[in-house]
C-alpha positions in Angstrom: 13.7 78.9 -65.1 15.3 82.4 -65.2 15.2 82.6 -61.4 17.0 79.2 -61.1 19.7 80.3 -63.4 20.0 83.7 -61.8 20.3 82.1 -58.4 23.1 79.7 -59.5 25.0 82.1 -61.8 25.8 85.7 -61.3 25.0 87.2 -64.7 26.9 90.4 -63.9 30.1 88.5 -63.3 29.6 85.5 -65.7 27.2 86.3 -68.5 28.5 83.6 -70.9 28.1 80.8 -68.3 24.6 82.0 -67.5 23.5 82.1 -71.1 24.9 78.6 -71.7 23.0 77.2 -68.7 19.8 78.9 -69.8 20.1 77.2 -73.2 20.7 73.8 -71.7 17.8 74.1 -69.3 15.5 75.4 -72.0 16.2 72.4 -74.2 15.7 70.1 -71.3 12.2 71.5 -70.4 11.2 71.5 -74.1 12.2 67.8 -74.4 10.2 66.9 -71.3 7.1 68.8 -72.4 7.3 67.6 -76.0 8.1 63.9 -75.3 4.5 62.7 -75.0 3.7 64.2 -78.4 6.6 62.7 -80.4 4.6 59.6 -81.5 1.6 61.6 -82.6 3.9 64.0 -84.5 5.7 61.2 -86.3 2.3 59.7 -87.4 1.2 63.1 -88.6 4.4 63.4 -90.7 3.9 59.9 -92.2 0.4 60.8 -93.2 1.5 64.1 -94.8 4.5 62.5 -96.5 3.7 58.8 -97.0 6.5 56.3 -97.8 6.7 55.9 -101.6 5.5 52.4 -102.7 6.5 50.8 -105.9 3.9 48.8 -107.8 6.2 46.1 -109.2 9.5 47.1 -107.6 11.0 47.9 -111.0 14.1 49.9 -111.6 12.2 52.3 -113.8 9.9 53.1 -110.9 12.8 54.4 -108.9 15.0 56.2 -111.4 15.1 59.9 -112.4 14.2 60.3 -116.0 16.5 63.2 -116.5 19.4 61.0 -117.7 18.3 58.9 -120.7 21.4 56.6 -120.5 20.4 55.5 -117.0 16.8 55.0 -118.1 17.9 52.6 -120.8 20.0 50.6 -118.4 17.0 50.5 -116.0 14.7 49.2 -118.8 17.3 46.5 -119.6 17.5 45.3 -116.0 13.7 45.2 -115.8 13.5 43.3 -119.1 15.7 40.6 -117.4 13.5 40.7 -114.3 10.5 40.1 -116.6 12.1 37.0 -118.1 12.2 35.5 -114.6 8.5 36.3 -114.1 7.8 34.5 -117.4 9.9 31.5 -116.3 7.7 31.3 -113.2 4.4 31.5 -115.1 5.4 29.0 -117.8 6.7 26.5 -115.3 3.7 26.9 -113.0 1.3 26.1 -115.9 3.1 22.7 -116.1 2.9 22.2 -112.4 6.6 23.0 -111.8 7.7 25.0 -108.8 10.2 27.5 -110.2 12.0 27.7 -106.9 13.1 24.1 -107.3 15.4 25.2 -110.1 17.4 27.4 -107.6 18.2 24.5 -105.4 22.0 24.2 -104.9 21.7 20.4 -105.2 19.6 20.7 -108.3 18.7 17.4 -109.9 16.4 17.4 -112.9 14.8 14.0 -112.1 14.1 15.2 -108.5 12.5 18.4 -109.8 10.3 16.5 -112.4 9.2 13.9 -109.8 7.2 16.6 -108.0 4.0 18.1 -109.4 2.8 21.2 -107.6 -0.6 22.3 -108.7 -1.2 26.0 -109.0 -4.7 27.6 -108.8 -6.2 29.1 -111.9 -6.6 32.4 -110.2 -2.9 32.4 -109.3 -1.9 31.8 -112.9 -4.4 34.4 -114.2 -2.9 37.0 -111.8 0.6 36.2 -112.9 -0.3 36.8 -116.5 -2.0 40.0 -115.7 1.1 41.2 -113.9 3.3 40.3 -116.9 1.1 42.3 -119.2 1.0 45.2 -116.7 4.8 45.3 -116.5 5.0 45.1 -120.3 2.8 48.2 -120.6 4.8 50.0 -117.9 8.1 49.4 -119.7 6.7 50.4 -123.1 5.2 53.6 -121.7 8.4 54.4 -119.9 10.4 53.9 -123.2 8.1 56.2 -125.1 8.5 58.9 -122.4 12.3 58.6 -122.7 12.3 58.6 -126.5 10.4 61.9 -126.4 13.1 63.4 -124.2 16.3 62.3 -126.0 17.7 63.3 -129.4 20.4 60.6 -129.3 19.9 58.2 -132.2 21.9 55.6 -130.3 19.6 55.7 -127.2 16.5 55.5 -129.4 17.9 52.4 -131.2 18.6 50.8 -127.8 15.0 51.5 -126.6 13.6 50.1 -129.9 15.7 46.9 -129.4 14.4 46.6 -125.9 10.8 46.8 -127.3 11.6 43.8 -129.4 13.1 42.0 -126.3 10.0 42.7 -124.2 7.7 41.7 -127.0 9.4 38.3 -127.4 9.4 37.8 -123.7 5.6 38.4 -123.4 5.0 36.3 -126.5 6.6 33.4 -124.7 4.0 33.7 -121.8 1.2 34.3 -124.3 1.9 31.0 -126.2 1.7 29.0 -123.0 -1.4 30.9 -121.8 -3.1 29.9 -125.1 -2.6 26.2 -124.5 -3.4 26.1 -120.7 -6.5 24.1 -121.4 -4.7 21.6 -123.6 -2.0 21.3 -120.9 -4.7 20.5 -118.3 -6.1 17.8 -120.6 -2.6 16.2 -120.8 -2.3 16.3 -117.0 -5.6 14.5 -116.7 -5.0 12.0 -119.5 -4.8 8.3 -118.8 -3.2 7.5 -122.2 0.4 6.4 -121.6 1.7 8.1 -124.8 0.1 11.4 -123.7 1.5 11.0 -120.2 5.0 10.4 -121.6 4.9 13.4 -124.0 3.7 15.7 -121.1 6.7 14.5 -119.1 8.9 15.4 -122.1 7.5 18.9 -122.3 8.2 19.5 -118.6 11.8 18.2 -119.0 12.3 20.5 -122.1 11.1 23.6 -120.1 13.3 22.9 -117.1 16.4 22.3 -119.1 15.8 25.4 -121.2 15.1 27.7 -118.3 18.1 26.3 -116.4 20.4 27.1 -119.3 18.9 30.6 -120.0 19.3 31.4 -116.2 23.0 30.5 -116.5 23.4 32.9 -119.4 21.6 35.7 -117.6 23.7 35.2 -114.5 26.9 35.0 -116.5 27.5 31.4 -115.4 27.7 29.7 -118.9 31.0 28.1 -119.7 30.8 28.7 -123.5 30.5 32.3 -124.8 26.9 33.7 -124.9 26.8 33.6 -128.7 27.8 29.9 -128.8 25.4 29.1 -126.0 22.4 30.8 -127.7 23.1 29.0 -131.0 23.3 25.6 -129.1 20.0 26.3 -127.3 18.2 27.1 -130.5 19.6 23.9 -132.1 18.4 21.8 -129.1 14.9 23.4 -129.3 14.6 22.4 -132.9 16.0 18.9 -132.3 13.4 18.3 -129.6 10.7 19.4 -132.0 11.9 16.9 -134.5 12.0 14.1 -131.9 8.5 14.9 -130.9 7.2 14.6 -134.5 9.1 11.3 -134.9 7.7 9.9 -131.7 4.2 11.1 -132.7 4.3 9.3 -136.0 5.4 6.1 -134.3 2.8 6.5 -131.5 -0.1 6.9 -134.0 0.8 3.6 -135.6 1.1 1.7 -132.3 -1.9 2.8 -130.3 -5.4 4.2 -130.7 -5.7 7.9 -129.8 -8.6 10.1 -129.3 -8.6 12.7 -132.1 -9.2 15.7 -129.7 -6.4 14.5 -127.4 -4.1 14.2 -130.3 -4.9 17.6 -131.6 -4.4 19.1 -128.2 -1.0 17.4 -127.9 0.2 18.7 -131.3 -1.0 22.2 -130.2 1.0 22.1 -127.0 4.1 21.0 -128.8 3.8 23.8 -131.3 3.3 26.4 -128.7 6.0 25.2 -126.3 8.3 25.3 -129.3 7.3 28.9 -130.2 7.4 29.9 -126.6 10.9 28.6 -126.1 12.2 30.3 -129.3 10.7 33.6 -128.2 12.6 33.5 -125.0 15.8 32.7 -126.8 15.3 35.5 -129.2 14.7 37.9 -126.3 18.0 36.6 -124.9 19.7 37.2 -128.2 18.5 40.8 -128.3 19.6 41.5 -124.8 23.1 40.0 -124.9 24.4 39.8 -128.5 26.1 42.6 -130.3 24.8 43.8 -133.6 27.5 41.9 -135.4 26.8 38.7 -133.5 23.1 39.2 -134.2 23.8 39.5 -138.0 25.8 36.2 -137.9 23.0 34.5 -135.9 20.5 35.6 -138.5 22.7 34.2 -141.3 23.0 30.9 -139.5 19.2 30.7 -139.1 18.7 31.5 -142.8 21.1 28.7 -143.8 19.1 26.0 -142.0 
């Protein structure tokens, strides 16, 4: 290579041009020689420094824990993400495909007319994931609390603990009546079939409204919306009890089926309230929360 450069350029007369040519040709030959090894070198680097994978694709898995304020925000975003996973689980137990609620041309009758059966293993895994995310969020919160002396940040983390607890309780209530729900799905009793249809309608309406609150699409203020949702949940419970007393008088019912039906109603009621309370803790101010508690105590 030096001979070629020396033949083309006269170093004695043009040293700068000669050195420049030498540098260019050196890079050229290195590129030619090294080209066949680029693929292997890239694979070696990937093995030595693998791409970071996130177990649940949570914000808390990606954030630096040095700044507590950012960590609290990340926990809040993930708490909202967890609500959506619980939506999916609860709806799937009742053979409702959660994606149908996202349809731009959403019609509740159309959604309820379809029953999509989900395998038990699928439902089991969904619940395991919910519990794993809960544990990850709680552990993350404890880690942040140990690093911050800010009373305000600690209070925010404690409030998020309550939010997460209410969210997971919602899924737990539905999990505990899965067998009863299956019995309702298999029932040939017209009263049981109608009540099962009512439960599905209640869940779809509830989750649609909660989704609008989360996405900031509700027309009323968040406080007003949450109060209205709680009222509707309690009204639906009263309607169920009224229809139950009339149904018992009108037709013969198997005692075990009846007990299972009452159980499902109670747990759907508690599950629904748990989600709304999680929503309350996420979006209401401390002053609004106090007013909400006063309204509940007056009822």
